[in-house]
Each structure stands twice: as C-alpha cells, then as structure tokens.
Residue, then its C-alpha position, 0 to 999 in steps of 0.5 A: x206488208x213490205x214486199x221482199x226485196x228480191x221481188x222488186x229486183x226480179x220485176x226490175x230485171x223483167x222490165x229490162x229483159x222485155x226492153x231488150x237490155x240484155x239481148x246483146x251482152x246477155x244476163x250478167x253473172x250474179x255478183x255483177x248483177x248484184x253490184x249493178x242493182x245495189x243488192x246483196x249477192x243472195x238477193x240477186x240470186x233469188x231474183x234470178x231464180x224467180x225469173x227462171x221459175x217465171x219462164x223468162x230465163x233458162x239455164x245453159x249447159x255451162x250454167x250461165x243464164x240466157x233469155x228464153x226464146x219462145x222455143x224454150x218456154x211456154x210463156x210468150x216473150x215479146x218480140x225484140x227488134x233492134x234499130x242498128x245505126x252509126x254512132x252519131x247524132x242523126x235526124x234520120x236515125x231518130x225518124x226511124x226509131x220513132x216510127x218503130x216505137x209508134x208501131x210497137x204496140x200494134x205489132x207487139x214488139x219491143x224496139x231498141x236503138x243500138x249504135x255501131x262505131x265502124x263498118x266492121x264493129x262486132x256489135x253489128x253481127x252480135x245485134x243481128x244474132x241476138x234480136x228477133x229482127x234488125x233494121x240496119x242503117x248501114x255502113x258500106x256493104x262488104x261481101x264478108x259482112x253480108x255472109x256473116x249476117x246471113x249465117x245468123x239465120x235471123x231476119x234483117x232489113x236495110x233502111x235508106x240504102x239498097x242491098x238488093x243486089x246482095x239478096x237483102x230486103x231494103x227500104x229506100x225512102x228516097x230513091x235516087x231516080x227522083x233527083x231529076x225532079x229537083x234538077x228539073x225545078x232548078x232548070x225551070x228557074x233558068x239555070x244553065x249550070x247546076x253544080x253538085x256538092x257532097x261531103x257525106x262518106x261511107x254511103x252507097x246511095x251517095x254515088x247513085x245520087x251523084x250519078x243521077x245528077x251526071x246523067x240528067x246533065x248529059x240528057x239535058x245538055x247542061x253543065x255542072x261542077x262536082x264539089x266532092x270532099x267527104x269527111x271522115x266516117x263518123x264525123x259531122x258532115x254539117x261542119x264539114x260542108x261549112x268548112x269546105x264551102x268557107x275554104x272554097x269562097x276564101x280561095x275564090x273557087x266558089x262561083x255556083x248559081x245553082x247547087x244540088x246537095x246530096x244530103x240536107x246536112x251538106x246543104x245546111x253547112x254550105x248555106x251557113x258558109x255562104x251567109x257568113x260571106x254575104x252570099x244569099x242562098x235562094x237569091x244569089x245561089x239556088x240550093x236544094x237537097x235530095x232528101x227531106x231532113x227534119x229541119x228543111x222547113x225551119x232553117x232560114x232560108x228554108x231548104x227546097x227538098x224532096x217531100x218528107x216520107x213517113x217510114x211507117x207504111x214501109x216498116x209495116x210491110x216488113x213487120x207483117x211478114x215477120x208477124x206471119x212467121x214466114x221463113x223466106x221473104x216474099x215480094x220485091x226485095x226493094x221497098x220504096x215509094x212509087x213517087x216523091x214530090x219536090x217541096x219548093x222553099x226559100x232556098x230556090x224561090x225566096x218569095x215562096x212564102x207569099x204563095x199558097x201552100x199547094x204551089x209549094x209542092x211540085x207534083x209530077x207523074x210517077x216515073 
C-alpha cells in the first residue's frame, strides 16, 4: 500500500529539523512550505500536524509553529550546534567543521555551518539565539556585540582568537607566543634580518603575531621590516599577498632574505609572486608561517609552519561541559595547546626532503 504523501513530507521535514535547517529562520508558513516541498497546501498542513503530534513542533501564542526545545516536549530533541564563520572559502573553517561532524555521534548533536558576511551581520546574534551552542570564527570583537550575545543566555565559544578579556571562553590552536620558535629557526640558518608580512584583515590575533615578531627582534638584537597591507575584509588574502609582493618586486622594494608570514595564504601568495619573478623561495628567500594551513605540506616548495593541531580534543572540553548542562563555564577561559612544534619544510631548508622525517620537526621545550 502506498504511503500517504503527507507522511513522506513529515519525514522530510523531520530530517531538516534534526539537521538544524530551521533553527535560524524558523518554520515557514504553510503556503510557503507547500511551495518549497512541492505539495498542496492541505498536504503541508497535515504534515505539520503530524510533527505537532510527534512532539517535534509546538504552537506559539501567535499561532506560528516553532521547534520544540526539551522544555516544551517529553521527546528529547538532538542538541543543535552551529559553527559560525566568515562567508569565504577557508581551510580553517573546513577543519573546524569536519572536527565537529566527527564528534557529533559521540556527543549526540547535529552541527550546521552558518556564514556571516560582515562583523555586524544580524545572523551572528540570530544564530547564537537559535542554536543550543555556537562556535564562532570571529570578526573583530565589539563590546556591543559581546553584550548582545551574552544576553541571549545561550553558550558560545570563540575559536582561533582570544576573547577571554571579554569573559568569553576561547580556543586558540596557535597561540602567538610560539612564533618565537619559527624565528629561532630562521636565526639558526644564519639570518640577521627577518622581515614580517601580513595581508590579513579583521583578526585580533594578527596584531598579536606581529607583536611577537617585534618583541623577538628586540630581545635578540636583530632587524626586520614590516610589510603590512591588509586586504578588504571578506576578500581573498592569497591573491592580495600575490599582488602585494608582485608590486613590491616591480618597484624594487622587495629585498627580503627571511620572511615570516602571519598566515599561510599570505605565504602562499608571496611565494607565488617570487617564483613568477625568478626568486626561489627556500633558496633565495626563507619563508615560513605561524599557522599550519592545510596545504603547507603539498605546496611546492612545501611551506615551513607550525605543526597541524587537531581541534577535536579542545572542542571536546567544550562539548563535555555542554553535555553536563552546567550553567557557568568552569576552568580556564583560554583553551590552548601547552606546546607546538615547528615543521621544517622546503621553504626554509630546500634539501629537507633528503632528511629523515624526525629531523623535520623541531621539538623544543614548552614555554
């Protein structure tokens, strides 16, 4: 016997609800929903009535339907977690999204990637309000935004930036303090001048990385030039770095022999421009970056960087707290590795591939 069409529609909507598809904008009106799923108005109404009976939805005083939180229904609804990120392609975003997905079965939650397009995008607050928990790859923090997010009463965490001064738990996979290891490596190769390049905008961690470079130069009595030309927010830093270095070379203003880059895209773009002008990264200019980047090992020449850090253990600290249903965060607001190693690749030591792998990783004491 053929199933009723409304049953199939109800099952389809149930999957969407469990995947968090309606957590930001809510359940559409019956007519809008009917057009969306390609059924009659009456079929859509019957499907919604079934979801009401099943405890997945409840009716608000104004007649609109909303998704049941556990307080509205005896039926346990899977926890909904959002990863909120800037709306441009990023290996960083992909890494956090994959890590959340891999943990979702263990901690019984559904994760959803949500994009925002500027630092005051209303979707930032809407997402924190609508999901049980949100992990945010942040814009520059503003006091007003932080106050608005706190007022929602829902937990949220900052990833790859430090908002602890604002009372927000933050995960920092690449604390700027470990940049000194990269600079020590460049100095060990005999470089007496180490320059710094940045094209990345709108990230509070960038000034911290540049500050670490300046402090290290001062403590070690070395010189260095800062090349700082941030691209517009939500534009591609890789192409921005390429254009910046291409222009510097054409104008005769690029004479670096050792170059520390604040991000992997900055380094990739800079090295591409060098290669197009006959400058050999690793041989003519030693290049490194303070994060890991997904392509550091596979770019040619491969890029010396900090080692890749698996975000899962740090996410688990947050998820265990969420699972315990505690009202207030316990423990340190700043969640970060105790130590990070440098992975030496061709961009600083061209013959590194002739060495055995253990020699590629510079293991030093924790700070």
